[in-house]
C-alpha positions in Angstrom: 22.6 -22.5 18.5 26.1 -22.4 17.0 26.4 -21.0 13.7 26.8 -22.8 10.4 30.1 -21.7 9.4 31.6 -23.4 12.1 30.8 -26.9 10.6 31.9 -25.7 7.1 35.3 -26.7 5.5 38.0 -24.0 5.2 37.4 -21.0 2.8 39.4 -22.6 -0.2 37.3 -25.6 -0.1 34.0 -23.7 -0.3 34.4 -23.0 -4.1 32.5 -25.2 -6.5 33.8 -28.7 -6.9 36.6 -29.0 -9.5 35.6 -29.3 -13.0 36.8 -33.0 -13.2 34.0 -33.9 -10.6 31.1 -31.9 -12.2 29.6 -32.0 -15.5 28.4 -28.9 -17.8 25.2 -29.1 -15.7 27.1 -28.7 -12.4 26.0 -32.4 -11.5 28.3 -35.0 -10.1 29.9 -37.1 -12.9 28.7 -40.6 -12.7 32.4 -42.0 -12.9 33.4 -39.7 -9.9 30.4 -41.1 -7.9 31.4 -44.6 -8.8 35.0 -44.0 -8.1 34.3 -42.8 -4.5 32.1 -45.6 -3.6 34.6 -48.1 -5.2 37.4 -46.6 -2.8 34.9 -46.7 0.1 34.2 -50.4 -0.5 37.9 -51.3 -1.0 38.8 -49.9 2.4 40.6 -46.8 0.9 38.9 -44.5 3.2 41.6 -41.7 3.2 41.4 -41.5 -0.6 37.6 -41.4 -0.4 37.7 -38.6 2.1 40.1 -36.6 0.2 38.1 -36.7 -2.8 35.0 -36.0 -1.2 36.5 -33.2 1.0 36.8 -31.1 -2.0 33.0 -30.9 -2.5 30.5 -28.3 -1.3 28.0 -29.7 1.3 25.3 -29.8 -1.5 27.5 -31.7 -3.6 28.2 -34.2 -0.8 24.5 -34.4 -0.2 24.0 -35.2 -4.0 26.6 -37.9 -3.7 24.5 -39.8 -1.1 21.2 -39.2 -3.1 23.2 -40.9 -6.1 24.6 -43.8 -4.1 22.3 -46.9 -3.7 20.4 -47.4 -0.6 22.6 -50.3 0.4 25.8 -48.1 -0.1 24.9 -45.2 1.9 25.5 -46.5 5.5 29.0 -47.7 4.3 29.6 -44.4 2.7 28.5 -42.2 5.9 30.9 -44.5 8.0 33.8 -43.7 5.9 33.5 -40.0 5.4 32.9 -39.5 9.2 32.6 -35.7 10.2 32.5 -34.7 6.5 28.8 -35.6 7.0 28.1 -32.4 8.7 25.0 -30.7 9.6 25.1 -28.7 6.5 25.2 -31.8 4.2 22.2 -33.0 6.1 20.4 -29.7 5.5 20.9 -29.8 1.8 20.0 -33.7 1.6 16.7 -35.1 0.2 14.2 -36.0 3.0 14.1 -39.6 2.6 17.7 -40.2 2.2 18.3 -37.9 5.2 15.8 -40.1 7.3 17.8 -43.2 6.4 21.1 -41.8 7.6 19.6 -40.3 10.8 18.2 -43.7 11.7 21.9 -44.7 11.9 23.0 -42.2 14.1 22.6 -42.1 17.9 20.4 -39.3 19.5 23.4 -37.5 20.8 24.9 -37.4 17.3 21.8 -36.1 15.8 21.4 -33.5 18.7 25.1 -32.4 18.1 24.3 -31.8 14.4 21.0 -30.1 14.9 22.9 -27.7 17.3 25.2 -26.5 14.4 22.2 -25.3 12.3 19.8 -22.4 12.5 16.5 -23.4 14.1 14.5 -23.7 10.9 17.1 -26.3 9.3 17.2 -28.2 12.7 13.4 -28.6 12.8 13.6 -29.9 9.2 15.9 -32.5 10.3 13.9 -33.4 13.6 10.3 -33.1 12.7 10.0 -36.2 10.6 11.5 -38.6 13.2 9.4 -41.1 15.1 8.0 -39.4 18.4 10.3 -41.7 20.7 13.5 -40.8 18.6 12.5 -37.2 18.4 12.2 -36.9 22.1 15.4 -38.8 22.7 17.3 -36.3 20.4 15.6 -33.4 22.2 16.7 -34.7 25.6 20.2 -34.7 24.4 20.3 -31.1 23.3 21.3 -28.0 25.3 18.3 -26.6 27.2 18.3 -23.4 25.0 18.5 -25.2 21.8 15.7 -27.8 23.0 13.4 -24.9 23.9 13.8 -23.3 20.5 13.0 -26.7 18.5 10.1 -27.5 21.0 8.6 -24.1 20.4 8.9 -24.6 16.6 7.4 -27.9 16.7 4.3 -26.5 18.4 3.3 -24.7 15.3 1.4 -26.7 12.5 3.5 -28.0 9.7 4.1 -25.6 6.8 3.5 -22.5 8.6 5.7 -19.4 9.1 6.2 -20.8 12.8 7.9 -23.9 11.5 9.8 -21.9 8.7 11.4 -19.0 10.8 14.5 -18.6 12.5 14.7 -17.6 15.9 18.1 -16.1 15.6 17.8 -12.4 14.7 19.1 -9.0 15.6 16.6 -6.4 17.2 17.4 -3.1 18.6 15.4 -0.5 20.6 14.3 2.6 18.5 16.2 5.1 20.8 19.7 3.9 20.2 22.1 5.4 17.7 23.9 3.9 14.6 27.1 3.8 16.8 25.4 1.8 19.5 24.3 -0.6 16.9 27.7 -1.2 15.4 29.2 -1.6 18.7 26.9 -4.3 19.8 27.4 -6.1 16.5 31.0 -6.2 17.0 31.0 -7.1 20.7 28.2 -9.4 21.2 29.3 -12.8 20.3 26.1 -14.4 20.9 24.2 -12.8 17.8 23.6 -14.7 14.7 25.9 -13.9 11.8 23.5 -14.7 9.0 21.3 -11.4 8.6 20.8 -8.7 6.1 18.8 -6.3 8.0 18.3 -5.4 11.7 14.8 -5.1 13.2 13.8 -2.0 15.3 11.3 -2.7 18.1 9.4 -0.9 20.7 9.5 -1.6 24.5 7.0 -4.3 23.9 9.0 -6.1 21.2 6.8 -5.1 18.5 8.6 -4.2 15.2 8.3 -0.6 14.3 10.9 -0.6 11.4 13.7 -2.2 9.6 17.2 -1.1 8.7 19.6 -2.7 6.1 23.1 -3.3 7.1 24.2 -1.1 4.1 22.5 1.9 5.5 24.1 1.4 8.9 27.6 1.1 7.5 27.1 4.3 5.6 25.4 6.5 8.3 27.4 8.7 10.8 27.6 6.9 14.5 25.6 9.7 16.1 22.6 9.3 13.9 19.5 7.8 15.7 18.5 4.5 14.3 14.9 5.6 14.1 16.0 8.3 11.7 17.6 5.6 9.5 15.1 2.9 9.6 12.3 2.3 7.1 9.0 2.2 9.0 7.0 0.4 6.2 7.7 -3.3 6.3 6.1 -6.6 5.6 5.2 -8.4 8.7 4.5 -12.3 8.6 2.0 -13.7 11.1 3.5 -16.8 13.0 0.5 -18.9 11.7 0.6 -17.9 8.1 0.8 -21.0 5.4 4.3 -21.1 3.9 3.0 -20.9 0.4 1.4 -17.5 1.3 4.9 -16.5 2.8 6.5 -17.1 -0.4 4.0 -15.2 -2.3 4.5 -12.3 -0.3 8.4 -12.5 -0.6 8.0 -12.6 -4.4 5.5 -9.9 -4.6 7.4 -7.4 -2.3 10.8 -8.6 -3.5 11.9 -9.2 0.1 15.2 -10.5 1.4 14.0 -11.2 4.9 11.0 -10.4 6.8 10.0 -10.2 10.5 7.6 -12.9 12.0 5.2 -11.7 14.6 2.9 -13.5 17.0 -0.8 -12.8 17.6 0.1 -10.0 20.1 2.5 -8.5 17.2 5.7 -9.3 19.1 8.7 -10.2 16.9 9.5 -13.9 17.5 11.6 -14.7 14.4 12.6 -13.9 10.9 12.3 -15.7 7.6 15.0 -15.2 4.8 15.0 -15.6 1.2 17.0 -18.7 1.1 14.3 -20.6 2.9 11.5 -19.3 0.8 13.5 -20.4 -2.4 13.1 -24.0 -1.2 9.1 -23.4 -0.5 8.6 -22.0 -4.1 10.3 -25.1 -5.6 8.6 -27.3 -3.1 5.0 -25.9 -3.7 5.4 -25.7 -7.4 6.5 -29.3 -7.7 3.5 -30.4 -5.2 0.9 -28.9 -7.3 2.3 -30.6 -10.5 2.4 -33.9 -8.8 -1.0 -33.6 -7.2 -2.4 -32.8 -10.8 -1.2 -36.3 -11.7 -1.6 -38.2 -8.6 2.0 -39.1 -8.3 2.2 -38.7 -4.5 5.5 -36.9 -3.4 6.9 -38.0 -6.8 10.4 -38.4 -5.0 12.5 -41.1 -6.7 14.1 -42.0 -3.2 10.5 -42.6 -1.7 9.8 -46.0 -0.4 8.1 -48.2 -3.0 5.3 -49.0 -0.6 4.5 -45.2 0.1 4.8 -44.5 -3.7 2.3 -47.3 -4.3 -0.3 -46.3 -1.7 -0.3 -42.7 -3.1 -0.7 -43.7 -6.7 -3.3 -46.5 -6.3 -5.6 -44.6 -4.8 -5.6 -42.1 -7.5 -6.0 -44.8 -9.9 -8.9 -46.4 -8.3 -10.6 -42.9 -8.3 -9.9 -42.7 -11.9 -11.4 -46.1 -12.6 -14.7 -45.1 -10.9 -14.8 -42.0 -13.1 -14.1 -43.8 -16.3 -17.1 -45.9 -15.5 -19.1 -42.9 -16.2 -17.8 -42.4 -19.6 -18.0 -46.0 -20.5 -21.7 -45.9 -19.6 -22.4 -43.3 -22.1 -20.6 -45.5 -24.7 -22.8 -48.4 -23.6 -25.9 -46.4 -24.0 -25.1 -45.9 -27.6 -23.8 -49.3 -28.4 -26.5 -50.2 -30.8 -25.4 -47.1 -32.8 -21.7 -48.1 -32.8 -22.4 -51.5 -34.0 -24.3 -50.1 -37.0 -21.2 -47.8 -37.9 -17.8 -49.2 -36.9 -16.2 -45.7 -37.9 -17.9 -44.2 -34.8 -15.7 -46.5 -32.7 -12.6 -45.4 -34.5 -13.4 -41.7 -34.1 -14.7 -41.6 -30.5 -11.1 -41.7 -28.8 -10.0 -38.7 -30.9 -12.8 -36.4 -29.7 -12.4 -37.4 -26.0 -8.8 -37.1 -26.3 -8.4 -33.8 -27.8 -11.2 -32.6 -25.3 -9.0 -34.2 -22.5 -5.9 -32.3 -23.5 -7.7 -29.0 -23.9 -9.0 -29.2 -20.4 -5.7 -30.1 -19.1 -4.3 -27.1 -20.4 -6.9 -24.8 -19.2 -6.5 -26.7 -15.6 -3.0 -26.2 -15.4 -3.2 -22.5 -16.0 -6.0 -22.2 -13.5 -4.4 -23.9 -10.8 -1.1 -22.0 -11.2 -3.0 -18.8 -11.2 -4.8 -19.7 -7.9 -1.6 -20.8 -6.3 0.0 -17.4 -7.3 -3.2 -15.4 -6.1 -3.6 -14.2 -9.5 -7.1 -15.5 -9.8 -9.5 -14.1 -7.1 -13.2 -13.3 -6.6 -12.7 -10.0 -8.5 -11.4 -11.7 -11.7 -13.1 -15.1 -11.7 -15.8 -14.4 -14.1 -13.4 -12.5 -16.5 -11.2 -15.7 -16.4 -14.1 -18.0 -17.2 -15.2 -15.8 -20.3 -11.7 -15.6 -21.4 -11.2 -19.4 -21.5 -14.7 -19.6 -23.1 -13.3 -17.4 -26.0 -10.0 -19.6 -26.3 -12.1 -22.8 -26.2 -14.3 -21.6 -29.2 -11.1 -20.5 -31.1 -9.3 -23.8 -30.5 -12.5 -25.8 -31.1 -13.2 -24.1 -34.4 -9.6 -24.8 -35.5 -9.4 -28.3 -34.5 -13.0 -29.1 -35.8 -12.1 -27.8 -39.3 -9.0 -30.1 -39.4 -10.7 -32.9 -38.1 -13.9 -32.5 -40.1 -12.1 -32.3 -43.2 -9.8 -35.1 -42.6 -12.7 -37.4 -41.6 -14.9 -36.5 -44.5 -11.9 -37.2 -46.9 -10.8 -40.4 -45.3 -14.3 -42.1 -44.8 -15.8 -40.3 -47.9 -18.5 -39.2 -45.7 -19.1 -35.4 -45.4 -21.8 -35.9 -42.8 -19.6 -37.7 -40.6 -17.1 -35.1 -40.9 -19.5 -32.5 -40.0 -20.6 -34.5 -36.9 -17.2 -34.9 -35.7 -16.5 -31.3 -36.2 -19.4 -30.2 -34.1 -18.6 -32.7 -31.5 -14.9 -31.3 -31.4 -16.3 -27.6 -30.8 -18.8 -29.0 -28.2 -16.1 -30.9 -26.1 -13.3 -28.4 -26.4 -15.8 -25.7 -25.2 -16.9 -27.9 -22.4 -13.3 -28.7 -21.5 -12.3 -25.0 -21.4 -15.3 -24.4 -19.0 -14.7 -27.2 -16.9 -10.8 -26.7 -16.7 -11.5 -23.2 -15.1 -14.6 -23.7 -13.4 -13.9 -26.9 -11.4 -10.8 -25.8 -9.6 -12.4 -22.4 -8.8 -15.3 -24.1 -7.3 -13.2 -26.4 -5.1 -11.2 -23.2 -4.2 -14.2 -21.8 -3.0 -15.1 -24.8 -0.8 -11.8 -24.6 0.7 -10.4 -27.8 -1.0 -7.2 -28.1 -2.7 -7.9 -27.6 -6.4 -4.6 -29.3 -7.4 -5.7 -32.6 -5.8 -9.2 -33.5 -7.4 -9.6 -31.2 -10.3 -7.9 -33.4 -12.8 -10.3 -36.3 -12.0 -13.6 -34.3 -12.4 -12.2 -32.4 -15.7 -11.1 -35.9 -17.1 -14.4 -37.4 -16.5 -16.5 -34.3 -17.9 -14.3 -34.3 -21.0 -14.6 -37.9 -21.7 -18.3 -38.2 -20.9 -19.2 -35.0 -22.8 -16.9 -35.9 -25.8 -18.6 -39.4 -26.3 -22.2 -37.8 -25.5 -21.6 -35.1 -28.1 -20.2 -37.2 -30.8 -22.5 -40.2 -30.4 -25.5 -38.2 -29.8 -24.9 -36.0 -32.8 -24.3 -38.8 -35.0 -27.8 -40.4 -34.0 -29.5 -36.9 -34.2 -28.0 -36.4 -37.9 -29.6 -39.7 -39.1 -26.0 -41.4 -39.6 -27.1 -44.2 -37.5 -29.8 -45.1 -34.8 -30.1 -46.5 -31.5 -31.5 -49.8 -32.9 
């Protein structure tokens, strides 16, 4: 594929946008966005292009995302070739899909050819099958083969993520041979930080940073300079695990190998940064049932994602309400119980959410494994008891003073300790159990934790109220 820099503006344009166009948080100012759109709508295309032309591709992508959906086609038509491959690569997925639908397959193919394989795949993979096929048919055979090979791997794996463009050399060559090849071979990719050294079967045997090559005499064998220890990424590894390896071993790039151990691609840290951001946001959104959580997502897709979660919550809420119904007679005898019940359940729910968030993050970061699971559970038990004791003392004293009933204060204090302890255990045990069952703990954990804390909160408080003699069933 062609290299990215061919599609970039001149060097003096690649600096950050002028201060007049960005605010203190490096975001496009609302007045700048409005001014550009007004110029485009007024037919002042050249003026709009002049203002947009000073922006970095990432800022141009932001401009499209900040514009209204009905303004984006007009804006794309006005700026023309400023809507480059690099702009599309930086753009929000939903906004990019909207714009790609406006382009002919030949235009999409031309833009994709300007990108590295991984970025080109990101543009093409979400297209409808017939549109995708039309774009692939419009591409050069070599580019098409690379894209089709990438699409053959499951989504969110190293095979989809990796770049097919890399530099590999045999281990018998010298540093001088490598330098000469880098200078003379115009087909080599220009975006790389290290060179992979391979054996005759194309299996990686070492890696060599460019800085080492530049500082080593030409007659030294590359095998004497290279580092033999390297982190290899299996082509079918999940992208979240790839990101964890980059983070753990402080990698800039890494070789991707197929099942036979042959070098088939490389992954670079700039791709991993996007993955870390994606996965972190994805887990938080799954905990809340908010779907993709993208403000550019179509309303219908957002509705479908959220309503399923709310229906599931409705079902689990019935469990908690059945506990309250069971103690209906006791509540009728002492109205104060109805006023205090939400406090017990609410505090327990918040305690469970705290533990759940920490546990899901620890699982995602591979900090929580079979070797330390029980230690984590006991740790959360201790924390729950400390939190429960503190909150119980405050809630019990306040209740006793407010209602003038020390027994009622003791009941709510005991219920607080019980429910916060249960919340702590549930917050760590439920996601661990789901993880052991090969289920995503970020998806279903919060439903079960909420059901547990609500039900146990009501049961503990109302049950203790009856057991203490404050009230009775009848």
